[in-house]
C-alpha positions, 0 to 999 in steps of 0.5 A, a space after each residue: 368321470 369328473 374332472 380331477 379323475 382325468 387329469 391324474 389320469 392324464 398326467 399318468 399317461 404322459 408320464 408313462 409316454 415320455 419314459 417309454 420315448 425315452 425308452 425308444 430312443 435309447 435303444 433305436 440309437 444303439 448306445 444301449 443294450 437293455 433299459 430298463 423302465 420301473 421294474 421291466 427290463 427292455 432290450 432291442 428285441 421290444 423295440 416292436 412292443 415299444 412302438 405298440 405302446 406308445 401308439 396307445 399311450 399317445 392314444 389314451 393320452 388324447 381322449 382324455 384331453 378330449 374328456 377334459 376339452 368336453 368332447 365326448 367319445 363318438 358313439 358307434 352304430 351300424 347301418 342295416 342297408 336293405 334291399 326292398 
């Protein structure tokens, strides 16, 4: 991926994170019964979903920021213990 693509994705995920955090704060405060993000209608019952979505968006933003800084994601590897 080139830097322009990563920057566009980062901008998108930051906007989504902001919307999700606004919805979460509004629903937690108890001032409203429902909240609308784009075409989704959220209620207080959706608070666990919002928390999970915020965590995922924060993780995605962190990954994209790391890519912009030149830090590559860690590669998974396995260790097989052997008893010889």
